[in-house]
N, CA, C and O atoms as a GROMACS GRO file, in nm:
protein
  368
    1MET      N    1  -3.366  13.144  12.401
    1MET     CA    2  -3.396  13.099  12.266
    1MET      C    3  -3.289  12.997  12.226
    1MET      O    4  -3.170  13.014  12.253
    2SER      N    5  -3.334  12.893  12.162
    2SER     CA    6  -3.239  12.790  12.120
    2SER      C    7  -3.160  12.836  11.998
    2SER      O    8  -3.205  12.923  11.924
    3LYS      N    9  -3.045  12.778  11.980
    3LYS     CA   10  -2.955  12.817  11.870
    3LYS      C   11  -3.020  12.799  11.732
    3LYS      O   12  -3.005  12.888  11.648
    4PRO      N   13  -3.093  12.689  11.704
    4PRO     CA   14  -3.157  12.676  11.572
    4PRO      C   15  -3.259  12.786  11.546
    4PRO      O   16  -3.269  12.835  11.433
    5ASP      N   17  -3.336  12.826  11.647
    5ASP     CA   18  -3.433  12.934  11.630
    5ASP      C   19  -3.363  13.066  11.601
    5ASP      O   20  -3.408  13.143  11.516
    6GLU      N   21  -3.255  13.092  11.670
    6GLU     CA   22  -3.178  13.215  11.649
    6GLU      C   23  -3.118  13.217  11.508
    6GLU      O   24  -3.122  13.319  11.440
    7ASN      N   25  -3.063  13.104  11.466
    7ASN     CA   26  -3.005  13.095  11.332
    7ASN      C   27  -3.111  13.115  11.224
    7ASN      O   28  -3.084  13.177  11.122
    8LYS      N   29  -3.231  13.064  11.247
    8LYS     CA   30  -3.340  13.080  11.151
    8LYS      C   31  -3.377  13.227  11.136
    8LYS      O   32  -3.402  13.274  11.025
    9LYS      N   33  -3.380  13.300  11.247
    9LYS     CA   34  -3.411  13.442  11.242
    9LYS      C   35  -3.301  13.521  11.171
    9LYS      O   36  -3.330  13.615  11.097
   10ILE      N   37  -3.177  13.484  11.193
   10ILE     CA   38  -3.065  13.551  11.127
   10ILE      C   39  -3.071  13.526  10.976
   10ILE      O   40  -3.049  13.618  10.897
   11MET      N   41  -3.101  13.404  10.936
   11MET     CA   42  -3.111  13.371  10.793
   11MET      C   43  -3.227  13.447  10.728
   11MET      O   44  -3.217  13.489  10.613
   12TYR      N   45  -3.336  13.465  10.802
   12TYR     CA   46  -3.450  13.540  10.750
   12TYR      C   47  -3.412  13.687  10.730
   12TYR      O   48  -3.452  13.748  10.630
   13LEU      N   49  -3.337  13.744  10.823
   13LEU     CA   50  -3.290  13.882  10.809
   13LEU      C   51  -3.200  13.896  10.686
   13LEU      O   52  -3.212  13.993  10.611
   14ILE      N   53  -3.112  13.800  10.665
   14ILE     CA   54  -3.023  13.803  10.548
   14ILE      C   55  -3.106  13.796  10.420
   14ILE      O   56  -3.077  13.868  10.324
   15GLN      N   57  -3.207  13.711  10.418
   15GLN     CA   58  -3.293  13.700  10.300
   15GLN      C   59  -3.367  13.830  10.275
   15GLN      O   60  -3.377  13.874  10.160
   16GLN      N   61  -3.420  13.892  10.379
   16GLN     CA   62  -3.492  14.018  10.362
   16GLN      C   63  -3.399  14.129  10.313
   16GLN      O   64  -3.438  14.208  10.227
   17ALA      N   65  -3.278  14.134  10.366
   17ALA     CA   66  -3.182  14.235  10.320
   17ALA      C   67  -3.150  14.215  10.172
   17ALA      O   68  -3.130  14.312  10.099
   18GLY      N   69  -3.146  14.091  10.127
   18GLY     CA   70  -3.120  14.062   9.986
   18GLY      C   71  -3.229  14.112   9.894
   18GLY      O   72  -3.202  14.142   9.778
   19THR      N   73  -3.351  14.122   9.943
   19THR     CA   74  -3.460  14.171   9.859
   19THR      C   75  -3.443  14.319   9.825
   19THR      O   76  -3.503  14.367   9.728
   20LEU      N   77  -3.364  14.392   9.902
   20LEU     CA   78  -3.344  14.534   9.874
   20LEU      C   79  -3.276  14.556   9.739
   20LEU      O   80  -3.290  14.662   9.678
   21MET      N   81  -3.201  14.456   9.692
   21MET     CA   82  -3.136  14.467   9.561
   21MET      C   83  -3.237  14.465   9.447
   21MET      O   84  -3.208  14.510   9.336
   22LEU      N   85  -3.356  14.412   9.474
   22LEU     CA   86  -3.457  14.397   9.371
   22LEU      C   87  -3.562  14.508   9.375
   22LEU      O   88  -3.641  14.522   9.282
   23MET      N   89  -3.563  14.587   9.481
   23MET     CA   90  -3.669  14.687   9.500
   23MET      C   91  -3.624  14.823   9.448
   23MET      O   92  -3.531  14.884   9.501
   24GLN      N   93  -3.690  14.870   9.343
   24GLN     CA   94  -3.658  15.002   9.292
   24GLN      C   95  -3.714  15.109   9.384
   24GLN      O   96  -3.814  15.088   9.453
   25ARG      N   97  -3.648  15.222   9.386
   25ARG     CA   98  -3.694  15.334   9.468
   25ARG      C   99  -3.810  15.404   9.399
   25ARG      O  100  -3.818  15.406   9.276
   26ASN      N  101  -3.901  15.460   9.477
   26ASN     CA  102  -4.022  15.521   9.423
   26ASN      C  103  -4.007  15.666   9.384
   26ASN      O  104  -4.104  15.727   9.338
   27HIS      N  105  -3.890  15.725   9.402
   27HIS     CA  106  -3.874  15.866   9.367
   27HIS      C  107  -3.893  15.888   9.217
   27HIS      O  108  -3.920  16.000   9.174
   28VAL      N  109  -3.879  15.784   9.139
   28VAL     CA  110  -3.895  15.796   8.994
   28VAL      C  111  -4.036  15.845   8.961
   28VAL      O  112  -4.055  15.924   8.868
   29ARG      N  113  -4.133  15.798   9.037
   29ARG     CA  114  -4.272  15.835   9.014
   29ARG      C  115  -4.294  15.986   9.029
   29ARG      O  116  -4.372  16.045   8.955
   30ASN      N  117  -4.226  16.047   9.124
   30ASN     CA  118  -4.248  16.190   9.152
   30ASN      C  119  -4.150  16.282   9.081
   30ASN      O  120  -4.186  16.392   9.041
   31LEU      N  121  -4.028  16.236   9.066
   31LEU     CA  122  -3.925  16.324   9.010
   31LEU      C  123  -3.901  16.301   8.861
   31LEU      O  124  -3.836  16.382   8.795
   32GLY      N  125  -3.954  16.192   8.808
   32GLY     CA  126  -3.935  16.164   8.668
   32GLY      C  127  -3.795  16.117   8.633
   32GLY      O  128  -3.759  16.114   8.516
   33ASN      N  129  -3.717  16.081   8.731
   33ASN     CA  130  -3.581  16.033   8.710
   33ASN      C  131  -3.587  15.890   8.657
   33ASN      O  132  -3.651  15.805   8.718
   34ILE      N  133  -3.523  15.863   8.546
   34ILE     CA  134  -3.533  15.730   8.487
   34ILE      C  135  -3.407  15.646   8.508
   34ILE      O  136  -3.388  15.545   8.440
   35THR      N  137  -3.323  15.686   8.601
   35THR     CA  138  -3.204  15.606   8.629
   35THR      C  139  -3.241  15.483   8.710
   35THR      O  140  -3.339  15.484   8.784
   36PHE      N  141  -3.162  15.378   8.695
   36PHE     CA  142  -3.184  15.256   8.772
   36PHE      C  143  -3.128  15.277   8.913
   36PHE      O  144  -3.009  15.300   8.929
   37ASP      N  145  -3.212  15.269   9.010
   37ASP     CA  146  -3.171  15.292   9.148
   37ASP      C  147  -3.252  15.200   9.238
   37ASP      O  148  -3.375  15.208   9.241
   38THR      N  149  -3.184  15.113   9.311
   38THR     CA  150  -3.253  15.026   9.405
   38THR      C  151  -3.233  15.078   9.546
   38THR      O  152  -3.150  15.166   9.569
   39ILE      N  153  -3.308  15.024   9.639
   39ILE     CA  154  -3.291  15.063   9.779
   39ILE      C  155  -3.153  15.022   9.828
   39ILE      O  156  -3.091  15.094   9.907
   40ALA      N  157  -3.103  14.908   9.782
   40ALA     CA  158  -2.969  14.862   9.821
   40ALA      C  159  -2.861  14.957   9.771
   40ALA      O  160  -2.769  14.991   9.845
   41SER      N  161  -2.872  15.001   9.645
   41SER     CA  162  -2.771  15.093   9.592
   41SER      C  163  -2.778  15.228   9.663
   41SER      O  164  -2.675  15.292   9.686
   42HIS      N  165  -2.899  15.270   9.698
   42HIS     CA  166  -2.916  15.394   9.773
   42HIS      C  167  -2.849  15.384   9.910
   42HIS      O  168  -2.779  15.475   9.953
   43CYS      N  169  -2.870  15.272   9.979
   43CYS     CA  170  -2.810  15.253  10.112
   43CYS      C  171  -2.657  15.254  10.104
   43CYS      O  172  -2.591  15.312  10.189
   44PHE      N  173  -2.602  15.189  10.002
   44PHE     CA  174  -2.458  15.188   9.985
   44PHE      C  175  -2.405  15.330   9.964
   44PHE      O  176  -2.305  15.370  10.023
   45HIS      N  177  -2.472  15.406   9.878
   45HIS     CA  178  -2.430  15.543   9.850
   45HIS      C  179  -2.436  15.629   9.976
   45HIS      O  180  -2.344  15.707  10.003
   46VAL      N  181  -2.545  15.616  10.054
   46VAL     CA  182  -2.558  15.690  10.180
   46VAL      C  183  -2.446  15.652  10.276
   46VAL      O  184  -2.391  15.739  10.345
   47ALA      N  185  -2.410  15.524  10.281
   47ALA     CA  186  -2.305  15.478  10.371
   47ALA      C  187  -2.170  15.542  10.337
   47ALA      O  188  -2.098  15.586  10.426
   48VAL      N  189  -2.138  15.546  10.209
   48VAL     CA  190  -2.011  15.607  10.165
   48VAL      C  191  -2.012  15.756  10.197
   48VAL      O  192  -1.912  15.810  10.246
   49ILE      N  193  -2.122  15.824  10.170
   49ILE     CA  194  -2.134  15.967  10.200
   49ILE      C  195  -2.119  15.992  10.349
   49ILE      O  196  -2.050  16.085  10.390
   50ALA      N  197  -2.185  15.909  10.431
   50ALA     CA  198  -2.178  15.926  10.577
   50ALA      C  199  -2.035  15.912  10.627
   50ALA      O  200  -1.990  15.990  10.710
   51TYR      N  201  -1.962  15.813  10.575
   51TYR     CA  202  -1.824  15.794  10.616
   51TYR      C  203  -1.739  15.915  10.576
   51TYR      O  204  -1.661  15.967  10.656
   52CYS      N  205  -1.754  15.959  10.452
   52CYS     CA  206  -1.673  16.072  10.402
   52CYS      C  207  -1.700  16.199  10.481
   52CYS      O  208  -1.606  16.270  10.518
   53ILE      N  209  -1.826  16.229  10.506
   53ILE     CA  210  -1.859  16.350  10.582
   53ILE      C  211  -1.803  16.342  10.724
   53ILE      O  212  -1.750  16.440  10.776
   54THR      N  213  -1.815  16.226  10.785
   54THR     CA  214  -1.763  16.209  10.921
   54THR      C  215  -1.613  16.236  10.926
   54THR      O  216  -1.565  16.308  11.014
   55ARG      N  217  -1.539  16.180  10.831
   55ARG     CA  218  -1.394  16.202  10.828
   55ARG      C  219  -1.359  16.347  10.792
   55ARG      O  220  -1.264  16.402  10.847
   56MET      N  221  -1.436  16.409  10.701
   56MET     CA  222  -1.412  16.548  10.664
   56MET      C  223  -1.434  16.642  10.782
   56MET      O  224  -1.374  16.749  10.789
   57GLU      N  225  -1.521  16.601  10.873
   57GLU     CA  226  -1.549  16.682  10.992
   57GLU      C  227  -1.447  16.657  11.103
   57GLU      O  228  -1.458  16.715  11.211
   58GLY      N  229  -1.348  16.574  11.077
   58GLY     CA  230  -1.239  16.553  11.171
   58GLY      C  231  -1.260  16.441  11.272
   58GLY      O  232  -1.184  16.429  11.368
   59PHE      N  233  -1.362  16.360  11.251
   59PHE     CA  234  -1.385  16.249  11.343
   59PHE      C  235  -1.294  16.131  11.307
   59PHE      O  236  -1.236  16.126  11.198
   60SER      N  237  -1.284  16.037  11.397
   60SER     CA  238  -1.194  15.923  11.379
   60SER      C  239  -1.249  15.823  11.278
   60SER      O  240  -1.365  15.830  11.238
   61HIS      N  241  -1.162  15.730  11.239
   61HIS     CA  242  -1.204  15.622  11.151
   61HIS      C  243  -1.315  15.540  11.217
   61HIS      O  244  -1.411  15.500  11.150
   62ALA      N  245  -1.303  15.514  11.346
   62ALA     CA  246  -1.406  15.437  11.419
   62ALA      C  247  -1.541  15.508  11.414
   62ALA      O  248  -1.644  15.444  11.394
   63ASP      N  249  -1.540  15.640  11.431
   63ASP     CA  250  -1.665  15.716  11.420
   63ASP      C  251  -1.719  15.709  11.277
   63ASP      O  252  -1.840  15.698  11.256
   64GLY      N  253  -1.630  15.715  11.181
   64GLY     CA  254  -1.671  15.703  11.042
   64GLY      C  255  -1.734  15.568  11.012
   64GLY      O  256  -1.831  15.560  10.937
   65MET      N  257  -1.680  15.463  11.071
   65MET     CA  258  -1.736  15.330  11.051
   65MET      C  259  -1.874  15.317  11.116
   65MET      O  260  -1.961  15.248  11.062
   66ARG      N  261  -1.894  15.384  11.230
   66ARG     CA  262  -2.026  15.383  11.292
   66ARG      C  263  -2.127  15.455  11.202
   66ARG      O  264  -2.239  15.407  11.182
   67ALA      N  265  -2.086  15.570  11.146
   67ALA     CA  266  -2.174  15.643  11.054
   67ALA      C  267  -2.201  15.559  10.929
   67ALA      O  268  -2.314  15.556  10.879
   68LEU      N  269  -2.099  15.491  10.879
   68LEU     CA  270  -2.115  15.403  10.764
   68LEU      C  271  -2.217  15.294  10.794
   68LEU      O  272  -2.302  15.264  10.710
   69SER      N  273  -2.209  15.234  10.911
   69SER     CA  274  -2.302  15.128  10.950
   69SER      C  275  -2.446  15.178  10.954
   69SER      O  276  -2.537  15.110  10.907
   70VAL      N  277  -2.466  15.296  11.010
   70VAL     CA  278  -2.601  15.353  11.016
   70VAL      C  279  -2.653  15.378  10.875
   70VAL      O  280  -2.768  15.348  10.844
   71GLY      N  281  -2.568  15.434  10.789
   71GLY     CA  282  -2.608  15.460  10.652
   71GLY      C  283  -2.642  15.334  10.576
   71GLY      O  284  -2.736  15.332  10.496
   72LEU      N  285  -2.568  15.229  10.601
   72LEU     CA  286  -2.588  15.103  10.530
   72LEU      C  287  -2.720  15.037  10.570
   72LEU      O  288  -2.785  14.974  10.487
   73LEU      N  289  -2.758  15.051  10.696
   73LEU     CA  290  -2.877  14.981  10.746
   73LEU      C  291  -3.000  15.071  10.761
   73LEU      O  292  -3.104  15.024  10.805
   74HIS      N  293  -2.990  15.198  10.725
   74HIS     CA  294  -3.098  15.291  10.757
   74HIS      C  295  -3.230  15.259  10.688
   74HIS      O  296  -3.335  15.299  10.739
   75ASP      N  297  -3.231  15.192  10.576
   75ASP     CA  298  -3.355  15.159  10.506
   75ASP      C  299  -3.387  15.010  10.510
   75ASP      O  300  -3.465  14.962  10.427
   76LEU      N  301  -3.329  14.936  10.603
   76LEU     CA  302  -3.351  14.792  10.608
   76LEU      C  303  -3.499  14.759  10.628
   76LEU      O  304  -3.547  14.657  10.577
   77ALA      N  305  -3.571  14.841  10.701
   77ALA     CA  306  -3.713  14.815  10.725
   77ALA      C  307  -3.794  14.818  10.596
   77ALA      O  308  -3.902  14.761  10.589
   78GLU      N  309  -3.742  14.885  10.494
   78GLU     CA  310  -3.815  14.892  10.367
   78GLU      C  311  -3.821  14.758  10.296
   78GLU      O  312  -3.894  14.743  10.198
   79ALA      N  313  -3.745  14.660  10.342
   79ALA     CA  314  -3.758  14.525  10.287
   79ALA      C  315  -3.898  14.471  10.318
   79ALA      O  316  -3.949  14.387  10.245
   80ARG      N  317  -3.958  14.518  10.425
   80ARG     CA  318  -4.094  14.476  10.462
   80ARG      C  319  -4.200  14.574  10.418
   80ARG      O  320  -4.308  14.534  10.376
   81THR      N  321  -4.172  14.702  10.426
   81THR     CA  322  -4.275  14.803  10.401
   81THR      C  323  -4.277  14.855  10.259
   81THR      O  324  -4.377  14.911  10.215
   82GLY      N  325  -4.167  14.839  10.186
   82GLY     CA  326  -4.155  14.899  10.055
   82GLY      C  327  -4.100  15.040  10.068
   82GLY      O  328  -4.087  15.093  10.178
   83ASP      N  329  -4.067  15.099   9.955
   83ASP     CA  330  -4.009  15.234   9.953
   83ASP      C  331  -4.123  15.335   9.941
   83ASP      O  332  -4.165  15.368   9.830
   84ASN      N  333  -4.171  15.382  10.053
   84ASN     CA  334  -4.281  15.479  10.053
   84ASN      C  335  -4.226  15.620  10.045
   84ASN      O  336  -4.149  15.662  10.131
   85ASP      N  337  -4.265  15.692   9.941
   85ASP     CA  338  -4.220  15.830   9.926
   85ASP      C  339  -4.306  15.922  10.012
   85ASP      O  340  -4.393  15.876  10.086
   86PHE      N  341  -4.280  16.051  10.003
   86PHE     CA  342  -4.347  16.146  10.092
   86PHE      C  343  -4.498  16.153  10.068
   86PHE      O  344  -4.571  16.192  10.158
   87VAL      N  345  -4.545  16.118   9.951
   87VAL     CA  346  -4.689  16.118   9.925
   87VAL      C  347  -4.753  15.991   9.979
   87VAL      O  348  -4.853  15.997  10.050
   88SER      N  349  -4.697  15.875   9.945
   88SER     CA  350  -4.759  15.749   9.986
   88SER      C  351  -4.749  15.724  10.136
   88SER      O  352  -4.826  15.643  10.189
   89LYS      N  353  -4.657  15.790  10.206
   89LYS     CA  354  -4.647  15.772  10.352
   89LYS      C  355  -4.773  15.819  10.421
   89LYS      O  356  -4.804  15.773  10.531
   90ASN      N  357  -4.847  15.909  10.360
   90ASN     CA  358  -4.973  15.957  10.418
   90ASN      C  359  -5.083  15.850  10.414
   90ASN      O  360  -5.182  15.860  10.486
   91TYR      N  361  -5.065  15.748  10.331
   91TYR     CA  362  -5.169  15.648  10.312
   91TYR      C  363  -5.132  15.510  10.362
   91TYR      O  364  -5.215  15.419  10.358
   92THR      N  365  -5.009  15.492  10.409
   92THR     CA  366  -4.967  15.359  10.455
   92THR      C  367  -4.955  15.354  10.604
   92THR      O  368  -4.921  15.250  10.660
   0.00000   0.00000   0.00000
């Protein structure tokens, strides 16, 4: 693959990740929670929790950073699919 094509794909990934800041989570529909929560804020919170739990369990900083990375990126696909809750997953 040529460098311009690769760069175009990387820029598209960055743009898609940016849309997570605008996408509200769908749990509000089922739980009645009226707090402002986006998929991006959820991913950040999961990442911090993953790092803290990893360190509390006695793992190294490097292991904690790996857990943080997984937490940060775990919902990246929702930039394309949307935030499907447990009910709507049966229909999508």
